[in-house]
N, C-alpha and C positions, 0 to 999 in steps of 0.2 A: 762575450763580446757585446759592448754597448755601441750601437750605431752600425753603419755599413762597414764591411770589411775593406781594408786598404787595398788598392789596386796593385797588381804585380808590376805593371808598367806605369810610370809617372804620367799624369794627364798632360796633354799638349798645352802650349802657351795660350791658345784661344779659349780653351776650357777654363783655365785659371783666370784669365782676364774677365770673362763673363761671370764666373762664379764669385770673384772678388767683389764686383760691382753689385751683384744681387745680394750677397751676404751683407755688405755694408748698408744697403737700403733696408734690409730686415732689421739690422741692429739700430739704424737710425730711427725707424718707426717705434721700436721698443724703448729707446732711451732719449728721445727728443725733448721731453719736458725737462729732464735733468740738464740738457745742453742749454735750453732756454734760461733755466735758473742760473746756470753758470755765467752766461752772458750778462744777465741783469745784475748779478753781484759784482762782476768785473767792471761794469760801467757805473756802479753806484757812485753818486756824486755828480754825474753828468746828466742823467735822465731821472727825473723824479715826478711822480704823479701829484703828491701833495703840494699845495701852494706854499707852505712854510718851508723855507730853505733849510731850517735846522732839523727837520724831521727825517729820521732814517727810515726809508720805506721797507727795505728787505732785511730780514734777520735770519740767516741760516737757510739751509736747503728747504726744509719743510715749510718754514715761514715764508720763503719766497714763493713757493708753489701755492700755498694756501692764500697768500695775499693776491696773487695773480688771478686765481680762480674767483675770489671774492670780488675784486674790483674790475676785472676785465672779462670774466667768464672762462669756462674750461677751454674754449677754442684758442685762447691766447697761449696755452702751453704748446701748441703746435704751429704758432705763427712762424712762417718761413719754411715750413716742412717741404713745400714743393721745390724751393731752391735748394734745400738740403739734400733731397733725393737726386736732383739734377747734379749736384756737386758729387755725391757719392758714386753715381754711375760713371762719371768722367774721372773723378779723382782717385777713388779706391781701386778702380779697375787697373789704373796705371801703377800706383805706388805699391799695391799689394799683389795684384795679378801678375805683374812683370818682375817682381822681386827675385823669384827663383831663376828666371832666365838671365837677368842681369848679374846675379850672383855667380852663375856659371861662367859668364864672360870674364869676370875678375879672378876666377879660380885658375891657377896655373895648370897647363896641360900635364896630365900624368899624376896630379896630386890625389892622394887617397881620400882626403876630406877637405872641406872648405874651411879656410882659416877665418879668424875674427876680422882681420883687415878687409878681406873680400866681402864679408857680410855687411860691415859698416859702410863700405864704399857703395855697395848695392842699395842699402837703405837710403843713403844720402842722395844717390842718383835718381832713384825712382820717386823719392819725395819731392825733389826739386823740379823734375819734369812734370809731375802731377800738378803741383801748385801753378806752374807757368801756364798749363792748359786750362785749369779749372778755377782760377782766381776769381773771375767775375761771379760765379755761382756762390762763392764763399762770401764775397762782399754783400751780395743781395741777401743772403741768409742772415748775416749778422745785423744788417740794417732792419730787416723785418722783425727779428727777435727783439731788437732794442726799441724800434719806433712804435711797437704795440703798446708801450707804456705811456705814450703821449695821448692827449685828448684828440678826438676825431678831427677837430678843426686844424690841428697841427701836424697831422699825418701827411707825409709827402707821397706815398705810393698806394695805389688802389689795388694792385696785384703784382704778381711776379714779373710779367712782361712789362708792365708800366714802370716797375722799378729799374729794369735794365735800360729802358728808354730814357727815363728821367735822369738817371745818373750820367748816362752818356751825353745827354743834352746840356745839363747844368755843369758838369765837371769835366766833360770831354771823355773820349774813349779811355784815356789814362785813368779816369776815375774808377772804371771797372776793374782795373788792376791795382787799385789803391792798397798799400800794405803788402805788396808782393814780396819785398825783401824780408821783412820780419816773418812773413808766412813761410817763405822758403827756409829761413833759419829754424822756425818752429817745427816744420814738418821734416826737416832733415834730422832734428833731434828726436821728434816723436817716432819717426820711422826706425831710428836706431834703438830707441828705448822700447819700442813696441815690437816690430818685426824681428829684429835681431835677438831681443830678449826671449821672445816666443820661440824662435828657431833654436837658440842655445838651450833653453829650459826643456823643450820637447826632446831634443837630441840627448841631453843629459839623463832625463828620466828613462828613455828607451835604452840607452847604453848601459845604465845601471840596473836595468830590468826591474825598476820599481813599479813601472806601469807598462801596459801595452798600448799600441797606437790606436786608441779609441777615445770616446767622449770624455771620460774622467781625466785622461792625460791632457787633452786639449783644454779642458776647463782650468786645470792647475797652471799650465803654461800661459794661458791667456790672462788669467787673473794677475799673475806675476808681471806680465808684460804691461798690463794697464797701470799698475802701481808705479813701475819704473818710468813709464812714459809721462805720467802725471808729475812726478817729482822733478824730472829734468826739464819739462816743457812749460810748466805753469808760468814762470816769469815772462817768457817770450809770448805765451798765449795771451796774457793780460794786456801787454803792450799792443799786440796785433789787434785784439778786439777793440781797444779804445781808439786806435789809429784808424781802423776801417770804419768805425761808427762815427768818426768826427766829421763835422761839416767842412766845407771849403774854407781854408785859411785858419782853422782852429789851431793846427800844429804845422810848423814849417816843414818838419820831417820826422822820421821815426825817433831820432835822438831827442828832439824837443818834446815829443810825446812822453818818452821815458823820463826825462828830467822833470816834466810837469807832474807826472805820477809820483815820483820820489819826493818832490817838494810837498805835495799834498798829503800823501799817505805814508811816506817813509818806505823802508825796505819791506815792511809787512804788506804793502800794497801790491808787491810783485806776486804774492800768493793769495790775492783776493779770489774768493770763489774756489779755493783748493778742494774743499770737501765735495761740492757738486762736480768739480772737475774729475776727482778720483771716482766718485760714484758713477759718473757718466762714462769715463774712459774704461774703468774696470768692468762695468756691466756691458759696455759697448764691445770691448774686446772679447769677452766671454761669448756673447751672442754671435759676433761676427766670425771669430775663428772656428767655433763649432759649426756654424752654418757653412762657412767656406770649405772646411774639410769634408762635410757631408755632401755638399752640392757637387764638389769635384768627383767624389766617389759615385754619386748617383749618375752623373753625366757619363762617366766611364762605363758604368754598368749598363746604362741604356744603349750606349753605342755598341757594346759587345752583344747585347741581345738583338739589336737591329742588324 
């Protein structure tokens, strides 16, 4: 047995809620540079350090990371981490921690197992609720990751708290919820591609007795979930990132942002930053789900001992 033994009684919702937020923060710390690289590649063409407009600043994942370290210093890889951790504690706690509870609400009474429709509805529900609650933290995180590429004189925010205040003052409170609709669409898709895929893969592996309920099983299911989530969510993610990073008046709405992207980069622009997105989501899912499963088991074990 690799890892802690599965509990005989499922953990309560509060344990899942806290375990999900903590596990997501652990995953964020481990994979945040990849997320920053993804954001930089997605907004390529909008934010450039070189003065020459024809120069392409970032080339690939490793090229982006090395360029950032060389031109901005290693700390730039973690620009926006504070907002990212705030986001995960509020966002992941809801969309991941409450998934099982909401899934049971959609499961008909007396059903032997949960169907695909109930899982999809649960994923969409928790994803939408989480975005509605945590959107301001996501806006600040994206702004920080993008604006670190600007020269010091052009940077608008001195810190996380200042970013919240400045956005609310210059763009109104609605500015903190900028891009909520594309983000709800993205996270409904991500939740279905991520949580539902993990749920289905894990159940299939256990039912077929190919693996036992331990770390290797969680690794395989999480890796598959990360790949599915990246494939289905990348187009929405690119539009969401550009729209949230845009200044006031740059785009009339989400549709105008999408059209501008298509006119500038074509359909390939919808998958800008796909490799770092997959590297980030794949590794993030692996770290998060393994941590999530183990934290739940550790909490149940500690409560039983006490």
